[in-house]
N, C-alpha and C positions, 0 to 999 in steps of 0.2 A: 546773314547770320543765321543759321538753322538752330532753332530753340527745341532743346530737348522736354519730351514731355514725361518724363519718369517722375514718379511722386516725390521722390526725394531730393530731387533738385530745389537747391535751396531758393527762396523766393516765391515758389509757387502757392496761391492761396485757393480755398476750395468754400463752396457752399457749407453752411451748417443747416440747422435745424430748420424745418418749416415752421413758422409762426401765424401766419395767416393765408387764407384761401378767397380769392373773389372769382366770381363767374359775370361776364358780360357778353350775352348772346352766345356766340360762337367762340370766344376767348375766355381763356382762364387763367388766373394771376396766383403765383404762388411766392411768398415773400420768406424769408428765411432770416435766422437771428441775426446775421452780419449784414443784413439789408441787399442781398441778391435777390432779384426778382427773375422768375420763369415766367414767360408769356407764352402759352400754349394755345394755338390756334388750330380750330379744325376748319381745315377749307373744304375736305370733301371725306366721305367714309375711309379712303385708302391716303389721303395725303394731310399730314399734320404739319405745323410750322412750329419750330422751337428757337425762342430768341430770350436771349438772358443779359440781364445787366448788373453792373458789379457796384453802384451805387444809389440803386432804387429808382433810378430815371434813365429812358430810353432816349437814344437820339432821334430825330425826327425820322419817321420811317418814309425811306424812299429807296428805289431801286432802279436801276437801268434795264435790269434782266426781266424782271416778272411784267409780264402783259396785262394790260388792262381788260384784255379779252379772255384771262385763263377763266377755266370751268370753277364755279363754287357750289357749295350746297352739298348737305348731307342727307342720307335718309333716316338715321336713327343717332341719338347721342344720349348717353346716360354718363352720371357722374357717381362713384360709389366712394365710400371713405371706410376705412378700419383703422386698427389701432398703429399699422405701421406703414399704411400706402393711402395714396388717392389712385381710384382707378377710372380711366375715361374710357368710355366703350362706344365704337361706332358698329356699323353693320359688318365692317372689316376687319378692325382692329382692336386689341386693348392694350392700352398704354397705362403702366403703373410708375406712380412717381413715388420714391422713397421720401418720407417724412424726414428720415435723420439726416440725407446728405443730398437730396434733389435728382439723384438718379434714377435715370428712366430704362425701362424694360418695355418691349413690344411683343406682343403675342399676336398670331393669327386668332382672329375672333371666332371662326368655324371649329376648328381642331384644338385649340388654345397651345398649339407649338411655339416655342420661343423663335423670334425672327431676328431680332437685335437687342443687344443691352450695353448699358454705359459699362465700361471698366472703372476707371476713376471717375469718368464723365466730365462735366464740365468744370475747369480750373482755370487759372489766370495769373499773370504776373505784371506787375507794373512797369510801364516802360520809361524809364528815370530819361532816356535820350530825347523822345519825343513827346513823352506824356500820354494819358490813357493806357490801354492795357494791351499787352500780348494774350488774346484770348485761345484757349484751347479745349478740345474734346477729345477723349479717347473710348474707345469701344473694344469690346471683349471680339476678338478674332478666333473662331471656332475652329475645330479640326475640320478640315475639308474644304473650307470656307474661299470662295473665289472672289476677284473684284476686275470689273472691266469699266472703260470709260476714259474721262479726262481730257477727252479732246485730240489733240494732233500729236502726242507723244512718241516718239520713234521706237517703241519696244515692243516685246512680244504684248499679244492682247490680253493675256492674263497677269494683273499687276501685283500678283501676290508676291510679297518678298522683297517688295522695292520702294523706293522713297523719292517723291516728286516735289517741285515747287511751280508755283503758276507766278510768271512775271514775264509779260509778253516782250520778245527779246527778238532783234535782227539777228539771225543765225546762219550768216551765208555758210554754205557748204557744211552743214551741221551733218551728224553722223548717227549711226545707231546708238541708242541710250544717251544722246546728248540732251540735257535739261537745264533750263527751259528753253523753249524755242517761242513759235510767233502766236499760240493762242493760249487764253486762260480760260478754261471750262472747268470750273470746281464743282464737276457733278460725276459721280459713280454709281455702279450697280454691283451691289453685292448678291452673292448665290449662297445662300446657307441652308442646306438639308434640303435643296432642290426646290428653294423659296426663293423669289427674287424681291430685292428692295432697293431703292435709290436713296441716296444722300446729296443735294444739292447745297453746298456752302455757299451762300449769296454774300461774299464779302470781297470786296474789288482791292484790298491791299494785297501785298505777298502772301500769299499763301502756301501751306505745305500740306502734302498727304504722305502718312507713312503707314503702307499696307503689310504689319507684321515683318516688317524688317529689324527694327530696333528690339523689339520685343515679339517673339514669335506667336505669342497669343493675344496681342494687341493691336489694333489698327486706330491711327490718330489723324486729328486734322487741326491745325492752327493758322493764326493769321496774325501778322506783325502789328495790328491796330484794327480799329472798329468793333464791330459786336459779335459775338457767336451768335450765327443767325443761319438755323439751316431748316431745311425742309427734308421729311421723311415720305417716302412715297412706296407705297406697298404694291406688289404686283397681285399674286403670287407669278405671273408670267412675266420674263425679263422684256418683252415686246410691251405689256401693259405701262412698266415703268418708264421704258424709254418714250412711250407714247404719251404718259400724264408729264414728265418732266418736260417734252415738247410743249405740251399745251400749256404748262404753267410759264414758261421762257418764251413762246410763242411760235406758231408755225408761219411758214412764208407769207406775207401779206397777200401775194398773188403767186399764180403759176407765172412762170418764165415764160417769155415769147418761145415757140418750138425752135425757132433757129437757134437758142441760146444752148439747146441739148444738141446741135449738131457738132461737126469737127471744126475746131478752131487751130489757126497758126499764127504764130507769134515769136520774135526775136528780138534781141537787144542789139541792134535794131534795124528795122526795115524802112530805108532812106537812101535817096530821094524817092520822089513819086515814080520816076521811071523803074526803080527797083521794086515798089510795092506793085506797080502794074506787071512786072515781069515776073514775081511770084505768083500773082493770082492769075495770070494768063497761062501760066504752066500747068496750074492744077486743072483748067480748064482743057487745055489741049491734052492731058495725061488723063483725063476724066476719072480724077480722086476727086470726090465729094468733099465741099468746105464749104461753110458758112459765114466765116467770121476772119478778118484779118486785123493784127493788132499794130498800133504805134506806141512805142517805147519813147523815153524821154527826148530822144533827138529830133521828133518832130516838134518841138518848142523853139522859140526864140530864147536863146539863152538859157534852157530848161526853166523859163518862167512859166508858171501853170496858167492856163488858159489863153496862150500865145500860140502863134505859128511861126516855124522859121520859113520865110518867104523864098528862101533862096532852094530850099529843099521842095517846099510844098505850095507853090506861087499861087494857086487857086483852091483851097482845099474843098470849098463847096462844090466845086466842079468834079475833082477827084472824087469825093465821097460819093456824089452822084452817079457819076460813071461806074464805080466800082460795085455801087447796089444794083445797077443795071445789069452786071455781070452776076449777079448773085450773091455778093459779097456785103456783110455789115462790115464797117468800120469802128473798132472799139479802141479808145485812147487812154492812156495813162494819166493820172493825175496824183500827185505827191503832196504832203500838208506843208513843206519847207516853201516859204513865199521869199523870194530874193528880196535883200535890202537895195533898193533902187528906187530913188525919190521920182525918178520918169516912167515908172513901172505904176499903171493904174490901181491894179489889185492891191501892191503894197500901199499906195497912197491913200486907198479908201481904208484899208483895216486900221492905217496907223491914226487916222483923224479920228475913227469911230471907235478906238481902242479896244481893238479886237484881239490884238496878240497876247500871249501868254507872257506873264511877268516873273520875276525872280520874287523871293521875300521882301527884300527891302526896295524894291520898284523898278529896277532896270527890266528891259525886256529879255526874254530866254532867247537867246543867239547861239546859233549852232550850223556847223557847215554841212550842208547837204549838197548834191547836185549842182545848183546855181552858184553855190559859194555861200558866203555868210547870208543866212535866213533868220526869218521871225516865225513864229506857229501861231495859227489860229487857235482860239481857245473853243474847241468843238462841243465841250460840257456848258455852254452858255446858249441859250435856245436863240437868243438874238443872232449870234454867230454863225448857228446852222442856217437859221433863215436868208443872211446874206450871202454863206457859202453856196446855198441851194440856188440863189438867183444867179450865181456867176456862170451857171450851166445854160442859160437862154442861147447865147449865141454857138456855142460848142452843138448843142442840141437839137434845138429848134430850128435855128438859121443854117448851119453848115451840115446838118444831117447824120451826124454822128450818135451810133446806136446803143453805146454801151461804153462805161466807164471802168476804168480799172484802178483800185487804190492801191499804192504801194507805200512802203517805208513809213506806215503808221502806226507801229510800234509804240512811241514814234524812233525813228532810227535817226541818231545824230553822228557823224563821222568824227573821227580824231578826238574822241574823249574816251576815258578809261572804262566807262559803264555803257557805252555807246546811245544813250538816251538822255533824256532831262535829269538833271539834278533832283533831289528830293524835295527842295525848297521851291520849286516853281509851284505858282499858286493857280487854282482853277475856280471857276465859279461853280462847276456840278450842279447846275439848274436850281440855283438860289441856296445851296448847301456847300457854302465855301471851304475848300479845303487845300491840301498840298497834292504832290503829284504821287507821292505815297497812296494816295487813296485812288487818284485818278488815273494813274498809268495804264492798269490793265483796261480800262474802257475807252481811253484816248481814241484809239483806231475805230472801236466801234462806234462811237460817236461821229466820226468823221465820216464812216460809211454812211451811217444814217442821215447823216445833211446830205451827202452824194446821192443817195437814195431819192430822198426829197425833190431833189434838184431834176432829176431824171424822169420822175414820176410825174411832176409838173410838166416839163417841156417836151417830152416824149409823148405826152397824150395825144391822141386816144390809144396809142402802143403802149405796150406795157414796158417798164423799166429793167435793164439790166445791168447790176453791179458787180464788181468782185471785189475782194478786200483779202489782205493778208494777214493783217491782225483781227483779234475778235475776242469780245467776252459773251458768256452765255447770253444767248437773246438775239445775238447778231443775224442767225438765222433768218429772223423776220426780215431784213431787209437785202441781204447778198448772198452771194455764191461765193466760195472761197477756194484757195490752191494752198498746197502745203509748204510754199514756199524756196528758198533758192538750195534746191538739192543737186546731186552730183550726178555724173553719168557713168554709175556703177552698178552691177548686180546686186550689191548690198542695199542700193538707194530704189531698186527694184522691188526689194522684200518692203523696205520701208513705205513707200508709196501703195502696198497693197495694205499694210497694217494702218497707215493713216487714215485711209480712205473709209475703211471699216470702222475704225475707231471712231472718228468724227460722226458717222451715221449713226451710232449707239450712242454718242453724244448729244443728239438732237439736230446736228447739223448734215444733212445728208448730200446738199448742192455743193460738192467738194472734188477735187482731182488733183492730180500733181504735174508739175513740169514734164510732159512726156519725153523720154530720152534723157533729161538730166538737164539743167540749168547750166551748170559749170562743168569743164572739161567737155570731152567729144566722146560719144559713143561710135561703137561699130554697129555694122549693118545687123550683126545678130542681135545684140541687146536693145537697138532701138526697135526692131521687129517684135521681141518680146515684149517691152513695154507697150509699143502700140496696142498689141492683143491684151493687155490688160486693160490699158486707158480707154478702149471703147466701151468699157464695162464701168466704168465710172460714170456718175451724172456729170462732171464737169470733164470735159474733154480737149485738151489743149497742148498742142506740143510749145515750147517755150525754151529757148537756147541763148546763150550769151555769145554775142558776136566776136569775142575774143578767143573762142574756140572753134571756128569752123561753121559749115552749114550742117542744117538739121532739117531739111525739108525731105518729105516722103521719097524725093527722087535722088539724096544726096548719096546715095552707097552704090547700089547697083540694080540692076533691072529686075532680079528674082526679088530683091528686098522690096521694092517699088510695087511690082505684083501682089506680094504678100499683102504689103500695108493696105494697098488700094482693096484687097479683099476683104481685110478686117473693117475698113471706115464703110465700105459698102453695107457689111452686115450691121454696123451701127446704124446706118440711116433704114436699114430694113425694119430694125427693130425699135424705132422711133416711137410707134403707137404703143409698143409695151411700155418703153420707157416713161412716156407720157403719163400713161396710167398708172404708172409706179407713183410718179412726181403729184398727180391729183390726190393720190391715197395719202403721202406724206402730207400735202398741204391742209388735206382735209381732216384726216384721222391722227396726223403725228406718226405714221408708220414709218420707219426707215427704209430708203431705196435700195440700200445695202444691209444684208444681214449677216453677220458672222454667225459660222455654226452653232455656236451656244444661244445665241438669238433665236435662232430657227429650230433647235430641238434641245433644250436644256435638260430635258430627261434623261439624254443620253449623256453620262458623265464624259465618255470620250470627247465631245464637243468642246467641253471646258478648255481643252488645253489645244486645239488646232487653232493655226494662224493663217495659212494659206488660202484654203477654200473660203468660199463665202455664195451667199444666194443673191442674185442680182433681180430686183423685184421680189417676187414670191413664188416662181416657177423654174428660175433658170440657176443652175449651180455652175460656178466658175473656179477653175483651178490655175493660176498663172504658171508656166515657167519660169524659175527665177534662178537658173543655173544655165552656165554655159554648155554647148556642144551635147545637150540633151535630146533623146529621141523619145523621150517620155518622162514620166515620174510616178512615183506612188502617190497617192492621194486617199484622204478618207472621204466617203461617200454617204451621206446621212442615210438615216433608217428609210425604207420605201423603194419602191422601184422608181428608177430612171433611165430615160432613153438618152443615149450617146446621141448629142447632136448630129454628129458628122457621118454615122453608119446607122442610126436606129436600132441599134444593138441595146437590148434590155439589160441592165446590171441590178442586183439586189444590194442594197446599202446595209448600214450599220456596220462597216469595217472598211480597212484599207485595201487598196488594190492597185495592181499597175495599169497605166492608162498610156497608149501609145500617143505621142504629139511630137512630130518632127518639126521642123522649122515654120512649115506653112499651118501649123494647128496648135491649138490648146486645148485642154480637157475641158468641155462644155456638155453638160447634162441638162435633160428637161424632165421636170417631175411627171410623172403618170398622171394622166387624167387632165392635164393642161391645154389650154385654147392660148396659143399665142397669135395676137395681130402681127402683119407685117407688112409695110407699104413695099412698093417697087422702089428700086435703086434712083434716086434723083442726085443731082450734083449740088442742089442746095435745096432746103426746104422750101417746098410749095413752089419748086421749078415749073412743076407740071400739076395740071388738075388729076387727083388720083381718080382713075376710073374703076380699080377695082382692089380691095382688101384681100390679103391672103389669111385664113386662119389655118394656122397647124395644129391639129387637133391630134393628141397622144393618147390612143387608147390606155384605158383602166377599168378594170373589173370592180365596179363599185362606183363612187360619187365624188365629183370634185366641180367646186365652182371657179371660174375665171370671169374676168372682167376687161373692157375695153372703153376708155374713156376718150372722147374725141371733141374739138371744139374749133373754133376759127383759127388756131394756133396763134393770135396775138389779141390785143385789146382787150374789153372787157364785157362784153356781150355775155360770156359764159355765167357771170353774177348774176345776171337778170335771168337765168335759166335757160339761155340758149347755147347747151352742150348737148351731148349724147353719152349717156352711160348706158352701154349695154352689158348685161350678166347673164353669162352660159352657165347652166347646169348642164354637167356631162352624167350621164349614168351609163355604166358599160356592163352587159350582160354575155353569157359565151356566145351567143348567136346575135346579140343586137346591140347597137350604140344608139343612145337618144340624147339630144342635144335640145335643150331648151332655152329660150331668149326671152330676157325680159328687158324693156326698154325704157328709158326715161330722160326727160330733157327736150328742150324746143329745138334743140339745132338739127340740121337736116344736111348731112355730107353730099358732096357731087357723086360720090360713087355709088352705085346701084344694087351691086353684087358682090358676094363673098366668093372666092376661090378657096372651098374646104380641101384641105390636103389632110388625108387619114393616115395617120403613123400607129404601125404596130397592130391593125386589126388581126384576131386571130380566126376570122372567117372571111370567105369569100361572099361580096356583096351580091344579092339576088334581086332585092326590093328597096327601093327608098320610098317614105312616104314625107311630106311637106306638108303640115297642118292638116293632117289626117286624110290627104289625098295622095293615092297612089301615082308615083310620077315613073314614066319610063326611062330606063337610065340613060338612054340616048339626048334626051331632054337637059339632062343636068351635066352631058357632055362627060359622064363617068368613063373613065379609060383604065389600063393597066396599072397606073400609078396610083390608084385610090385616090383621084382628086375629082372634087365636082364643082360646079357653079350654083349657087343658089341665090335667091333674091334676100338681100341685106335684112327683109324685115320679117323674115319668116319666125315663127312663134315655137315650131317644135320641128327638129328634124330627125326622122326614126331611119335608122340604118339596118337593115335586116338582111341574114346571110347564113350560109349552110357551113359546116367545117370541112 
């Protein structure tokens, strides 16, 4: 049921006049005549928390989303009061609270401009069916205001004029505008008068968001239960909003192993062992790089989790070891449904320890999934999570599996009308016992968390790699994700592009789609175009349903195979660039993909672009998403950009035609960028890197670039054994200066850089390295403007004549 937020709706209740105000360090309490309490907490100068109670008492303050590592503290706080208002003032924000009705207005503290204001503000309706309240908030939507975020919604990037709900749902073969689907990320960014703010509605019940659809001047959000509890995050830059939201809900707990950023191949299903070996050998035979091979549910004995079908895989430890010798990491699927079987050890132990979810009157929650009738562990119980983590010992520590893929964890249940648990299922919720109405959206998150804990323990000293289909805000701390059971259509290629961008601006960068489509069968052109997009997504995996034919890079024709190989090789060349972007994401919460509005919100044209995105912070990508295309019109952001394929320089801030036949897509590099590249490898760390290429793109002016590196796995980087190189480029009409600053204790094997200069407006006549004049022959300077220099140079000074 969608609850209308209109003021005249019968049954709505509203706060009355404030009669009491109290302050406790960083938290303020405002109480009204009808016993409504607003708890306002100042977390940071730019981050405020608003929490409302309708009975004078708050629930226990508990959240799965908020990380204990979130930044706290502010530089300035002042409270003022006049006849009509309370004013809460920080160095970034002024928050006005109306004494008449508790309505909120928020202003920029520097220029006093209005950022966001309540329309009706907080109101509620009693829930007679379930008890408690349906809690609601309405905000004024200003002319020209835009909205972005909400996770994996398969709709155009700008959410203005649309309505959504968050209720994680198994959505096989979903389409454009399908809602809801697999994830619940109740966070959005608003852009009002070119100032960005974010709202995170931390409520795990079924939630709704209306972005000026019902009423053109009103944006509202509400939930079927729980508290009105939201965080307001001010920018004014959109990138700061997203970074601060990611800080609040958690950055990845560690970097992934570098192999996890390579190319992965998956199918439902590769079995028996001979088929797995056939696939992996074909990759090596055709010299198509690949780092991981996946085993879907058919590797199990009767689909029982943590077992092996010995007819298909008689000696899994040997097989996994042999695959690893050939450079393949093995990743296996694990679902939440545990088969009801008294001879199955996992089932027996969970039953004896009372770890399964139960219905309201005591029976176990029983549902049909792949194994048949199943019970389901209550992952909201910390004891159950610890037990679940322990089950990975054999799989990871003894057999040698390197990654786990959690599927069906919405939770999905077959052959029932709502495709999931009924509302009356009970959960521990970390000691805050509740019904499935509250726990549904975080069930998959807590399963992924428990899986992550198991891999972190048993993969040690290597880093864990986990993938999840279902997620709530904060799941990015533990796992990567993919966008679920998509379809081999051009529409879904468009959707995949949108979803990866939207997840990144929702704090969840480590994401990708099932390249080529899970359902149905792509033809060669669609598969090629999807690979060309997918290699620029942080998670890069082909996955398909066995019901619909083959989907390996060689399954089409030789031309497709060659183009696919070319782009996967490009993925491997750009791994140091991608790894650096991941380090920035894990360190500062900076999205690895940036929609154009996130990259340049000052240009209003970017507010409505959907196809183009920035990969990392220097590379512009625009996929081809229509058949028979020889190119396309695209929007190039302001500034100068080098065509990646031709080095032709274009001036942005406008739409333009870009040629891109089947063997190419539009890719541009920002002027002044320095892009680190590896040589092509068949898998990560196949060989010792002897030299790293630096592609340097000339700019008249200044630009900074970074190159992060470490041992590519393990935890030594946390102890300072990493290498962070910051390059400062300064271009002049007849000079190019590159200064390098190094930090960290990691020493890579390579000793030199191959510096490739793009777009120099002069002919090189002299080179100085660290103030020493070097003969051009010594750096092997040749006609293509490339040179070899020691990796530890401090300043490279390139001088020329027109």
